[in-house]
mmCIF file of the N, C-alpha and C atoms, coordinates in Angstrom:
data_MODEL
# 
_entry.id   MODEL 
# 
loop_
_atom_site.group_PDB 
_atom_site.id 
_atom_site.type_symbol 
_atom_site.label_atom_id 
_atom_site.label_alt_id 
_atom_site.label_comp_id 
_atom_site.label_asym_id 
_atom_site.label_entity_id 
_atom_site.label_seq_id 
_atom_site.pdbx_PDB_ins_code 
_atom_site.Cartn_x 
_atom_site.Cartn_y 
_atom_site.Cartn_z 
_atom_site.occupancy 
_atom_site.B_iso_or_equiv 
_atom_site.pdbx_formal_charge 
_atom_site.auth_seq_id 
_atom_site.auth_comp_id 
_atom_site.auth_asym_id 
_atom_site.auth_atom_id 
_atom_site.pdbx_PDB_model_num 
ATOM 1   N N  . MET A 1 1  ? 0.838   -1.178 0.000  1.00 0.00 ? 1  MET A N  1 
ATOM 2   C CA . MET A 1 1  ? 0.000   0.000  0.000  1.00 0.00 ? 1  MET A CA 1 
ATOM 3   C C  . MET A 1 1  ? 0.884   1.242  0.000  1.00 0.00 ? 1  MET A C  1 
ATOM 4   N N  . ALA A 1 2  ? 0.563   2.210  -0.831 1.00 0.00 ? 2  ALA A N  1 
ATOM 5   C CA . ALA A 1 2  ? 1.321   3.448  -0.924 1.00 0.00 ? 2  ALA A CA 1 
ATOM 6   C C  . ALA A 1 2  ? 1.080   4.312  0.307  1.00 0.00 ? 2  ALA A C  1 
ATOM 7   N N  . ASP A 1 3  ? 2.074   5.138  0.629  1.00 0.00 ? 3  ASP A N  1 
ATOM 8   C CA . ASP A 1 3  ? 1.916   6.070  1.745  1.00 0.00 ? 3  ASP A CA 1 
ATOM 9   C C  . ASP A 1 3  ? 0.838   7.087  1.398  1.00 0.00 ? 3  ASP A C  1 
ATOM 10  N N  . SER A 1 4  ? 0.044   7.460  2.383  1.00 0.00 ? 4  SER A N  1 
ATOM 11  C CA . SER A 1 4  ? -1.036  8.417  2.165  1.00 0.00 ? 4  SER A CA 1 
ATOM 12  C C  . SER A 1 4  ? -1.130  9.364  3.345  1.00 0.00 ? 4  SER A C  1 
ATOM 13  N N  . VAL A 1 5  ? -1.744  10.504 3.099  1.00 0.00 ? 5  VAL A N  1 
ATOM 14  C CA . VAL A 1 5  ? -2.022  11.483 4.146  1.00 0.00 ? 5  VAL A CA 1 
ATOM 15  C C  . VAL A 1 5  ? -3.509  11.787 4.093  1.00 0.00 ? 5  VAL A C  1 
ATOM 16  N N  . TYR A 1 6  ? -4.135  11.878 5.263  1.00 0.00 ? 6  TYR A N  1 
ATOM 17  C CA . TYR A 1 6  ? -5.552  12.182 5.348  1.00 0.00 ? 6  TYR A CA 1 
ATOM 18  C C  . TYR A 1 6  ? -5.753  13.432 6.183  1.00 0.00 ? 6  TYR A C  1 
ATOM 19  N N  . LYS A 1 7  ? -6.679  14.248 5.779  1.00 0.00 ? 7  LYS A N  1 
ATOM 20  C CA . LYS A 1 7  ? -7.039  15.456 6.507  1.00 0.00 ? 7  LYS A CA 1 
ATOM 21  C C  . LYS A 1 7  ? -8.324  15.179 7.275  1.00 0.00 ? 7  LYS A C  1 
ATOM 22  N N  . VAL A 1 8  ? -8.437  15.736 8.467  1.00 0.00 ? 8  VAL A N  1 
ATOM 23  C CA . VAL A 1 8  ? -9.624  15.571 9.295  1.00 0.00 ? 8  VAL A CA 1 
ATOM 24  C C  . VAL A 1 8  ? -10.251 16.945 9.514  1.00 0.00 ? 8  VAL A C  1 
ATOM 25  N N  . ILE A 1 9  ? -11.550 17.028 9.253  1.00 0.00 ? 9  ILE A N  1 
ATOM 26  C CA . ILE A 1 9  ? -12.284 18.268 9.495  1.00 0.00 ? 9  ILE A CA 1 
ATOM 27  C C  . ILE A 1 9  ? -13.442 17.979 10.443 1.00 0.00 ? 9  ILE A C  1 
ATOM 28  N N  . GLU A 1 10 ? -13.914 19.014 11.102 1.00 0.00 ? 10 GLU A N  1 
ATOM 29  C CA . GLU A 1 10 ? -15.041 18.885 12.018 1.00 0.00 ? 10 GLU A CA 1 
ATOM 30  C C  . GLU A 1 10 ? -16.288 19.449 11.351 1.00 0.00 ? 10 GLU A C  1 
ATOM 31  N N  . LEU A 1 11 ? -17.361 18.688 11.391 1.00 0.00 ? 11 LEU A N  1 
ATOM 32  C CA . LEU A 1 11 ? -18.638 19.119 10.823 1.00 0.00 ? 11 LEU A CA 1 
ATOM 33  C C  . LEU A 1 11 ? -19.725 18.965 11.867 1.00 0.00 ? 11 LEU A C  1 
ATOM 34  N N  . ILE A 1 12 ? -20.758 19.779 11.759 1.00 0.00 ? 12 ILE A N  1 
ATOM 35  C CA . ILE A 1 12 ? -21.942 19.635 12.610 1.00 0.00 ? 12 ILE A CA 1 
ATOM 36  C C  . ILE A 1 12 ? -23.153 19.561 11.697 1.00 0.00 ? 12 ILE A C  1 
ATOM 37  N N  . GLY A 1 13 ? -23.862 18.444 11.763 1.00 0.00 ? 13 GLY A N  1 
ATOM 38  C CA . GLY A 1 13 ? -25.096 18.269 11.007 1.00 0.00 ? 13 GLY A CA 1 
ATOM 39  C C  . GLY A 1 13 ? -26.284 18.445 11.924 1.00 0.00 ? 13 GLY A C  1 
ATOM 40  N N  . THR A 1 14 ? -27.387 18.952 11.383 1.00 0.00 ? 14 THR A N  1 
ATOM 41  C CA . THR A 1 14 ? -28.605 19.134 12.185 1.00 0.00 ? 14 THR A CA 1 
ATOM 42  C C  . THR A 1 14 ? -29.792 18.495 11.489 1.00 0.00 ? 14 THR A C  1 
ATOM 43  N N  . SER A 1 15 ? -30.752 18.069 12.298 1.00 0.00 ? 15 SER A N  1 
ATOM 44  C CA . SER A 1 15 ? -31.981 17.478 11.787 1.00 0.00 ? 15 SER A CA 1 
ATOM 45  C C  . SER A 1 15 ? -33.092 17.698 12.800 1.00 0.00 ? 15 SER A C  1 
ATOM 46  N N  . LYS A 1 16 ? -34.287 17.858 12.317 1.00 0.00 ? 16 LYS A N  1 
ATOM 47  C CA . LYS A 1 16 ? -35.444 17.949 13.216 1.00 0.00 ? 16 LYS A CA 1 
ATOM 48  C C  . LYS A 1 16 ? -35.929 16.567 13.652 1.00 0.00 ? 16 LYS A C  1 
ATOM 49  N N  . ASP A 1 17 ? -35.385 15.490 13.030 1.00 0.00 ? 17 ASP A N  1 
ATOM 50  C CA . ASP A 1 17 ? -35.875 14.137 13.262 1.00 0.00 ? 17 ASP A CA 1 
ATOM 51  C C  . ASP A 1 17 ? -35.039 13.280 14.211 1.00 0.00 ? 17 ASP A C  1 
ATOM 52  N N  . SER A 1 18 ? -33.700 13.259 14.016 1.00 0.00 ? 18 SER A N  1 
ATOM 53  C CA . SER A 1 18 ? -32.881 12.339 14.812 1.00 0.00 ? 18 SER A CA 1 
ATOM 54  C C  . SER A 1 18 ? -31.402 12.679 14.700 1.00 0.00 ? 18 SER A C  1 
ATOM 55  N N  . TRP A 1 19 ? -30.609 12.110 15.634 1.00 0.00 ? 19 TRP A N  1 
ATOM 56  C CA . TRP A 1 19 ? -29.166 12.261 15.557 1.00 0.00 ? 19 TRP A CA 1 
ATOM 57  C C  . TRP A 1 19 ? -28.603 11.532 14.336 1.00 0.00 ? 19 TRP A C  1 
ATOM 58  N N  . GLU A 1 20 ? -29.180 10.369 14.024 1.00 0.00 ? 20 GLU A N  1 
ATOM 59  C CA . GLU A 1 20 ? -28.716 9.616  12.855 1.00 0.00 ? 20 GLU A CA 1 
ATOM 60  C C  . GLU A 1 20 ? -28.879 10.432 11.573 1.00 0.00 ? 20 GLU A C  1 
ATOM 61  N N  . LYS A 1 21 ? -30.013 11.088 11.443 1.00 0.00 ? 21 LYS A N  1 
ATOM 62  C CA . LYS A 1 21 ? -30.246 11.905 10.257 1.00 0.00 ? 21 LYS A CA 1 
ATOM 63  C C  . LYS A 1 21 ? -29.322 13.123 10.252 1.00 0.00 ? 21 LYS A C  1 
ATOM 64  N N  . ALA A 1 22 ? -29.066 13.691 11.414 1.00 0.00 ? 22 ALA A N  1 
ATOM 65  C CA . ALA A 1 22 ? -28.153 14.826 11.504 1.00 0.00 ? 22 ALA A CA 1 
ATOM 66  C C  . ALA A 1 22 ? -26.752 14.429 11.023 1.00 0.00 ? 22 ALA A C  1 
ATOM 67  N N  . ALA A 1 23 ? -26.283 13.258 11.432 1.00 0.00 ? 23 ALA A N  1 
ATOM 68  C CA . ALA A 1 23 ? -24.976 12.775 10.983 1.00 0.00 ? 23 ALA A CA 1 
ATOM 69  C C  . ALA A 1 23 ? -24.991 12.527 9.480  1.00 0.00 ? 23 ALA A C  1 
ATOM 70  N N  . ALA A 1 24 ? -26.062 11.932 8.974  1.00 0.00 ? 24 ALA A N  1 
ATOM 71  C CA . ALA A 1 24 ? -26.176 11.647 7.543  1.00 0.00 ? 24 ALA A CA 1 
ATOM 72  C C  . ALA A 1 24 ? -26.204 12.933 6.718  1.00 0.00 ? 24 ALA A C  1 
ATOM 73  N N  . VAL A 1 25 ? -26.837 13.971 7.239  1.00 0.00 ? 25 VAL A N  1 
ATOM 74  C CA . VAL A 1 25 ? -26.884 15.263 6.555  1.00 0.00 ? 25 VAL A CA 1 
ATOM 75  C C  . VAL A 1 25 ? -25.462 15.828 6.417  1.00 0.00 ? 25 VAL A C  1 
ATOM 76  N N  . ALA A 1 26 ? -24.688 15.749 7.485  1.00 0.00 ? 26 ALA A N  1 
ATOM 77  C CA . ALA A 1 26 ? -23.319 16.271 7.446  1.00 0.00 ? 26 ALA A CA 1 
ATOM 78  C C  . ALA A 1 26 ? -22.463 15.507 6.442  1.00 0.00 ? 26 ALA A C  1 
ATOM 79  N N  . VAL A 1 27 ? -22.534 14.189 6.475  1.00 0.00 ? 27 VAL A N  1 
ATOM 80  C CA . VAL A 1 27 ? -21.734 13.377 5.556  1.00 0.00 ? 27 VAL A CA 1 
ATOM 81  C C  . VAL A 1 27 ? -22.207 13.573 4.121  1.00 0.00 ? 27 VAL A C  1 
ATOM 82  N N  . GLY A 1 28 ? -23.506 13.637 3.920  1.00 0.00 ? 28 GLY A N  1 
ATOM 83  C CA . GLY A 1 28 ? -24.047 13.845 2.579  1.00 0.00 ? 28 GLY A CA 1 
ATOM 84  C C  . GLY A 1 28 ? -23.602 15.161 1.976  1.00 0.00 ? 28 GLY A C  1 
ATOM 85  N N  . ARG A 1 29 ? -23.603 16.205 2.785  1.00 0.00 ? 29 ARG A N  1 
ATOM 86  C CA . ARG A 1 29 ? -23.163 17.512 2.284  1.00 0.00 ? 29 ARG A CA 1 
ATOM 87  C C  . ARG A 1 29 ? -21.670 17.511 2.004  1.00 0.00 ? 29 ARG A C  1 
ATOM 88  N N  . ALA A 1 30 ? -20.887 16.903 2.881  1.00 0.00 ? 30 ALA A N  1 
ATOM 89  C CA . ALA A 1 30 ? -19.439 16.846 2.674  1.00 0.00 ? 30 ALA A CA 1 
ATOM 90  C C  . ALA A 1 30 ? -19.095 16.082 1.404  1.00 0.00 ? 30 ALA A C  1 
ATOM 91  N N  . SER A 1 31 ? -19.853 15.045 1.101  1.00 0.00 ? 31 SER A N  1 
ATOM 92  C CA . SER A 1 31 ? -19.556 14.224 -0.081 1.00 0.00 ? 31 SER A CA 1 
ATOM 93  C C  . SER A 1 31 ? -19.779 14.981 -1.388 1.00 0.00 ? 31 SER A C  1 
ATOM 94  N N  . LYS A 1 32 ? -20.500 16.098 -1.329 1.00 0.00 ? 32 LYS A N  1 
ATOM 95  C CA . LYS A 1 32 ? -20.726 16.899 -2.534 1.00 0.00 ? 32 LYS A CA 1 
ATOM 96  C C  . LYS A 1 32 ? -19.526 17.768 -2.889 1.00 0.00 ? 32 LYS A C  1 
ATOM 97  N N  . SER A 1 33 ? -18.663 18.059 -1.924 1.00 0.00 ? 33 SER A N  1 
ATOM 98  C CA . SER A 1 33 ? -17.532 18.935 -2.210 1.00 0.00 ? 33 SER A CA 1 
ATOM 99  C C  . SER A 1 33 ? -16.166 18.322 -1.902 1.00 0.00 ? 33 SER A C  1 
ATOM 100 N N  . LEU A 1 34 ? -16.136 17.175 -1.239 1.00 0.00 ? 34 LEU A N  1 
ATOM 101 C CA . LEU A 1 34 ? -14.876 16.508 -0.911 1.00 0.00 ? 34 LEU A CA 1 
ATOM 102 C C  . LEU A 1 34 ? -14.818 15.145 -1.582 1.00 0.00 ? 34 LEU A C  1 
ATOM 103 N N  . ARG A 1 35 ? -13.610 14.768 -2.019 1.00 0.00 ? 35 ARG A N  1 
ATOM 104 C CA . ARG A 1 35 ? -13.422 13.449 -2.627 1.00 0.00 ? 35 ARG A CA 1 
ATOM 105 C C  . ARG A 1 35 ? -12.753 12.511 -1.632 1.00 0.00 ? 35 ARG A C  1 
ATOM 106 N N  . ASP A 1 36 ? -12.930 11.233 -1.854 1.00 0.00 ? 36 ASP A N  1 
ATOM 107 C CA . ASP A 1 36 ? -12.244 10.190 -1.072 1.00 0.00 ? 36 ASP A CA 1 
ATOM 108 C C  . ASP A 1 36 ? -12.511 10.293 0.428  1.00 0.00 ? 36 ASP A C  1 
ATOM 109 N N  . LEU A 1 37 ? -13.784 10.497 0.796  1.00 0.00 ? 37 LEU A N  1 
ATOM 110 C CA . LEU A 1 37 ? -14.129 10.458 2.222  1.00 0.00 ? 37 LEU A CA 1 
ATOM 111 C C  . LEU A 1 37 ? -13.794 9.073  2.753  1.00 0.00 ? 37 LEU A C  1 
ATOM 112 N N  . ARG A 1 38 ? -13.234 9.015  3.958  1.00 0.00 ? 38 ARG A N  1 
ATOM 113 C CA . ARG A 1 38 ? -12.786 7.733  4.503  1.00 0.00 ? 38 ARG A CA 1 
ATOM 114 C C  . ARG A 1 38 ? -13.557 7.316  5.746  1.00 0.00 ? 38 ARG A C  1 
ATOM 115 N N  . VAL A 1 39 ? -13.557 8.167  6.751  1.00 0.00 ? 39 VAL A N  1 
ATOM 116 C CA . VAL A 1 39 ? -14.152 7.812  8.042  1.00 0.00 ? 39 VAL A CA 1 
ATOM 117 C C  . VAL A 1 39 ? -14.912 9.015  8.580  1.00 0.00 ? 39 VAL A C  1 
ATOM 118 N N  . ALA A 1 40 ? -16.063 8.755  9.163  1.00 0.00 ? 40 ALA A N  1 
ATOM 119 C CA . ALA A 1 40 ? -16.801 9.788  9.887  1.00 0.00 ? 40 ALA A CA 1 
ATOM 120 C C  . ALA A 1 40 ? -16.991 9.280  11.313 1.00 0.00 ? 40 ALA A C  1 
ATOM 121 N N  . GLU A 1 41 ? -16.447 10.015 12.258 1.00 0.00 ? 41 GLU A N  1 
ATOM 122 C CA . GLU A 1 41 ? -16.511 9.626  13.663 1.00 0.00 ? 41 GLU A CA 1 
ATOM 123 C C  . GLU A 1 41 ? -17.418 10.599 14.407 1.00 0.00 ? 41 GLU A C  1 
ATOM 124 N N  . VAL A 1 42 ? -18.476 10.096 15.006 1.00 0.00 ? 42 VAL A N  1 
ATOM 125 C CA . VAL A 1 42 ? -19.360 10.951 15.805 1.00 0.00 ? 42 VAL A CA 1 
ATOM 126 C C  . VAL A 1 42 ? -18.649 11.233 17.126 1.00 0.00 ? 42 VAL A C  1 
ATOM 127 N N  . VAL A 1 43 ? -18.419 12.515 17.408 1.00 0.00 ? 43 VAL A N  1 
ATOM 128 C CA . VAL A 1 43 ? -17.695 12.881 18.622 1.00 0.00 ? 43 VAL A CA 1 
ATOM 129 C C  . VAL A 1 43 ? -18.592 13.523 19.679 1.00 0.00 ? 43 VAL A C  1 
ATOM 130 N N  . GLN A 1 44 ? -19.759 14.014 19.254 1.00 0.00 ? 44 GLN A N  1 
ATOM 131 C CA . GLN A 1 44 ? -20.665 14.624 20.227 1.00 0.00 ? 44 GLN A CA 1 
ATOM 132 C C  . GLN A 1 44 ? -22.071 14.674 19.660 1.00 0.00 ? 44 GLN A C  1 
ATOM 133 N N  . LEU A 1 45 ? -23.032 14.426 20.533 1.00 0.00 ? 45 LEU A N  1 
ATOM 134 C CA . LEU A 1 45 ? -24.446 14.564 20.186 1.00 0.00 ? 45 LEU A CA 1 
ATOM 135 C C  . LEU A 1 45 ? -25.050 15.574 21.151 1.00 0.00 ? 45 LEU A C  1 
ATOM 136 N N  . ASP A 1 46 ? -25.844 16.504 20.626 1.00 0.00 ? 46 ASP A N  1 
ATOM 137 C CA . ASP A 1 46 ? -26.539 17.428 21.518 1.00 0.00 ? 46 ASP A CA 1 
ATOM 138 C C  . ASP A 1 46 ? -27.867 17.835 20.904 1.00 0.00 ? 46 ASP A C  1 
ATOM 139 N N  . LEU A 1 47 ? -28.606 18.623 21.651 1.00 0.00 ? 47 LEU A N  1 
ATOM 140 C CA . LEU A 1 47 ? -29.936 19.053 21.233 1.00 0.00 ? 47 LEU A CA 1 
ATOM 141 C C  . LEU A 1 47 ? -30.012 20.571 21.244 1.00 0.00 ? 47 LEU A C  1 
ATOM 142 N N  . GLN A 1 48 ? -30.710 21.111 20.280 1.00 0.00 ? 48 GLN A N  1 
ATOM 143 C CA . GLN A 1 48 ? -31.025 22.540 20.288 1.00 0.00 ? 48 GLN A CA 1 
ATOM 144 C C  . GLN A 1 48 ? -32.435 22.651 20.843 1.00 0.00 ? 48 GLN A C  1 
ATOM 145 N N  . LEU A 1 49 ? -32.596 23.480 21.882 1.00 0.00 ? 49 LEU A N  1 
ATOM 146 C CA . LEU A 1 49 ? -33.881 23.605 22.573 1.00 0.00 ? 49 LEU A CA 1 
ATOM 147 C C  . LEU A 1 49 ? -34.466 24.997 22.383 1.00 0.00 ? 49 LEU A C  1 
ATOM 148 N N  . ASP A 1 50 ? -35.802 25.062 22.408 1.00 0.00 ? 50 ASP A N  1 
ATOM 149 C CA . ASP A 1 50 ? -36.449 26.371 22.379 1.00 0.00 ? 50 ASP A CA 1 
ATOM 150 C C  . ASP A 1 50 ? -36.551 26.912 23.805 1.00 0.00 ? 50 ASP A C  1 
ATOM 151 N N  . ALA A 1 51 ? -37.165 28.073 23.971 1.00 0.00 ? 51 ALA A N  1 
ATOM 152 C CA . ALA A 1 51 ? -37.263 28.723 25.281 1.00 0.00 ? 51 ALA A CA 1 
ATOM 153 C C  . ALA A 1 51 ? -38.033 27.909 26.310 1.00 0.00 ? 51 ALA A C  1 
ATOM 154 N N  . LYS A 1 52 ? -38.892 27.004 25.847 1.00 0.00 ? 52 LYS A N  1 
ATOM 155 C CA . LYS A 1 52 ? -39.689 26.180 26.767 1.00 0.00 ? 52 LYS A CA 1 
ATOM 156 C C  . LYS A 1 52 ? -39.074 24.799 26.995 1.00 0.00 ? 52 LYS A C  1 
ATOM 157 N N  . GLY A 1 53 ? -37.893 24.570 26.442 1.00 0.00 ? 53 GLY A N  1 
ATOM 158 C CA . GLY A 1 53 ? -37.220 23.290 26.624 1.00 0.00 ? 53 GLY A CA 1 
ATOM 159 C C  . GLY A 1 53 ? -37.623 22.221 25.628 1.00 0.00 ? 53 GLY A C  1 
ATOM 160 N N  . LYS A 1 54 ? -38.392 22.590 24.621 1.00 0.00 ? 54 LYS A N  1 
ATOM 161 C CA . LYS A 1 54 ? -38.805 21.632 23.590 1.00 0.00 ? 54 LYS A CA 1 
ATOM 162 C C  . LYS A 1 54 ? -37.670 21.465 22.569 1.00 0.00 ? 54 LYS A C  1 
ATOM 163 N N  . ILE A 1 55 ? -37.461 20.237 22.116 1.00 0.00 ? 55 ILE A N  1 
ATOM 164 C CA . ILE A 1 55 ? -36.406 19.964 21.146 1.00 0.00 ? 55 ILE A CA 1 
ATOM 165 C C  . ILE A 1 55 ? -36.737 20.611 19.811 1.00 0.00 ? 55 ILE A C  1 
ATOM 166 N N  . GLU A 1 56 ? -35.821 21.460 19.343 1.00 0.00 ? 56 GLU A N  1 
ATOM 167 C CA . GLU A 1 56 ? -35.960 22.074 18.022 1.00 0.00 ? 56 GLU A CA 1 
ATOM 168 C C  . GLU A 1 56 ? -35.161 21.315 16.978 1.00 0.00 ? 56 GLU A C  1 
ATOM 169 N N  . ALA A 1 57 ? -33.976 20.802 17.393 1.00 0.00 ? 57 ALA A N  1 
ATOM 170 C CA . ALA A 1 57 ? -33.125 20.092 16.436 1.00 0.00 ? 57 ALA A CA 1 
ATOM 171 C C  . ALA A 1 57 ? -32.162 19.167 17.162 1.00 0.00 ? 57 ALA A C  1 
ATOM 172 N N  . TYR A 1 58 ? -31.832 18.076 16.499 1.00 0.00 ? 58 TYR A N  1 
ATOM 173 C CA . TYR A 1 58 ? -30.789 17.160 16.932 1.00 0.00 ? 58 TYR A CA 1 
ATOM 174 C C  . TYR A 1 58 ? -29.517 17.582 16.205 1.00 0.00 ? 58 TYR A C  1 
ATOM 175 N N  . ARG A 1 59 ? -28.393 17.574 16.929 1.00 0.00 ? 59 ARG A N  1 
ATOM 176 C CA . ARG A 1 59 ? -27.129 17.972 16.307 1.00 0.00 ? 59 ARG A CA 1 
ATOM 177 C C  . ARG A 1 59 ? -26.089 16.884 16.535 1.00 0.00 ? 59 ARG A C  1 
ATOM 178 N N  . ALA A 1 60 ? -25.353 16.568 15.486 1.00 0.00 ? 60 ALA A N  1 
ATOM 179 C CA . ALA A 1 60 ? -24.274 15.582 15.568 1.00 0.00 ? 60 ALA A CA 1 
ATOM 180 C C  . ALA A 1 60 ? -22.984 16.245 15.100 1.00 0.00 ? 60 ALA A C  1 
ATOM 181 N N  . LYS A 1 61 ? -21.977 16.236 15.974 1.00 0.00 ? 61 LYS A N  1 
ATOM 182 C CA . LYS A 1 61 ? -20.665 16.752 15.614 1.00 0.00 ? 61 LYS A CA 1 
ATOM 183 C C  . LYS A 1 61 ? -19.813 15.567 15.170 1.00 0.00 ? 61 LYS A C  1 
ATOM 184 N N  . LEU A 1 62 ? -19.203 15.685 13.988 1.00 0.00 ? 62 LEU A N  1 
ATOM 185 C CA . LEU A 1 62 ? -18.412 14.592 13.427 1.00 0.00 ? 62 LEU A CA 1 
ATOM 186 C C  . LEU A 1 62 ? -17.014 15.061 13.054 1.00 0.00 ? 62 LEU A C  1 
ATOM 187 N N  . ASN A 1 63 ? -16.050 14.160 13.176 1.00 0.00 ? 63 ASN A N  1 
ATOM 188 C CA . ASN A 1 63 ? -14.738 14.335 12.569 1.00 0.00 ? 63 ASN A CA 1 
ATOM 189 C C  . ASN A 1 63 ? -14.758 13.480 11.310 1.00 0.00 ? 63 ASN A C  1 
ATOM 190 N N  . VAL A 1 64 ? -14.540 14.112 10.174 1.00 0.00 ? 64 VAL A N  1 
ATOM 191 C CA . VAL A 1 64 ? -14.599 13.421 8.881  1.00 0.00 ? 64 VAL A CA 1 
ATOM 192 C C  . VAL A 1 64 ? -13.210 13.474 8.253  1.00 0.00 ? 64 VAL A C  1 
ATOM 193 N N  . SER A 1 65 ? -12.725 12.315 7.803  1.00 0.00 ? 65 SER A N  1 
ATOM 194 C CA . SER A 1 65 ? -11.413 12.298 7.158  1.00 0.00 ? 65 SER A CA 1 
ATOM 195 C C  . SER A 1 65 ? -11.559 12.006 5.668  1.00 0.00 ? 65 SER A C  1 
ATOM 196 N N  . PHE A 1 66 ? -10.618 12.595 4.910  1.00 0.00 ? 66 PHE A N  1 
ATOM 197 C CA . PHE A 1 66 ? -10.583 12.377 3.466  1.00 0.00 ? 66 PHE A CA 1 
ATOM 198 C C  . PHE A 1 66 ? -9.125  12.425 3.019  1.00 0.00 ? 66 PHE A C  1 
ATOM 199 N N  . LYS A 1 67 ? -8.848  11.804 1.906  1.00 0.00 ? 67 LYS A N  1 
ATOM 200 C CA . LYS A 1 67 ? -7.479  11.739 1.406  1.00 0.00 ? 67 LYS A CA 1 
ATOM 201 C C  . LYS A 1 67 ? -7.015  13.141 1.014  1.00 0.00 ? 67 LYS A C  1 
ATOM 202 N N  . PHE A 1 68 ? -5.851  13.516 1.526  1.00 0.00 ? 68 PHE A N  1 
ATOM 203 C CA . PHE A 1 68 ? -5.275  14.842 1.285  1.00 0.00 ? 68 PHE A CA 1 
ATOM 204 C C  . PHE A 1 68 ? -4.474  14.803 -0.001 1.00 0.00 ? 68 PHE A C  1 
ATOM 205 N N  . GLU A 1 69 ? -4.786  15.726 -0.916 1.00 0.00 ? 69 GLU A N  1 
ATOM 206 C CA . GLU A 1 69 ? -4.103  15.764 -2.203 1.00 0.00 ? 69 GLU A CA 1 
ATOM 207 C C  . GLU A 1 69 ? -3.308  17.041 -2.410 1.00 0.00 ? 69 GLU A C  1 
ATOM 208 N N  . GLY A 1 70 ? -3.082  17.802 -1.344 1.00 0.00 ? 70 GLY A N  1 
ATOM 209 C CA . GLY A 1 70 ? -2.336  19.049 -1.455 1.00 0.00 ? 70 GLY A CA 1 
ATOM 210 C C  . GLY A 1 70 ? -0.860  18.816 -1.716 1.00 0.00 ? 70 GLY A C  1 
ATOM 211 N N  . SER A 1 71 ? -0.174  19.856 -2.136 1.00 0.00 ? 71 SER A N  1 
ATOM 212 C CA . SER A 1 71 ? 1.261   19.717 -2.411 1.00 0.00 ? 71 SER A CA 1 
ATOM 213 C C  . SER A 1 71 ? 2.106   20.290 -1.289 1.00 0.00 ? 71 SER A C  1 
# 
């Protein structure tokens, strides 16, 4: 296997439905502008609440890695 370098970025996806969908939204959006996505690691899950404590959105923070092609 050839030597490779991977870059890791942090993304936050949101969904009104679930944490799983929030993570999928983040990965789906990243796949539109980044090539060779490798791993998505969920590092934090949280909730966005309204003034009355009702859940407005599920949020998933991910570290996403992709093959680095810079010089």
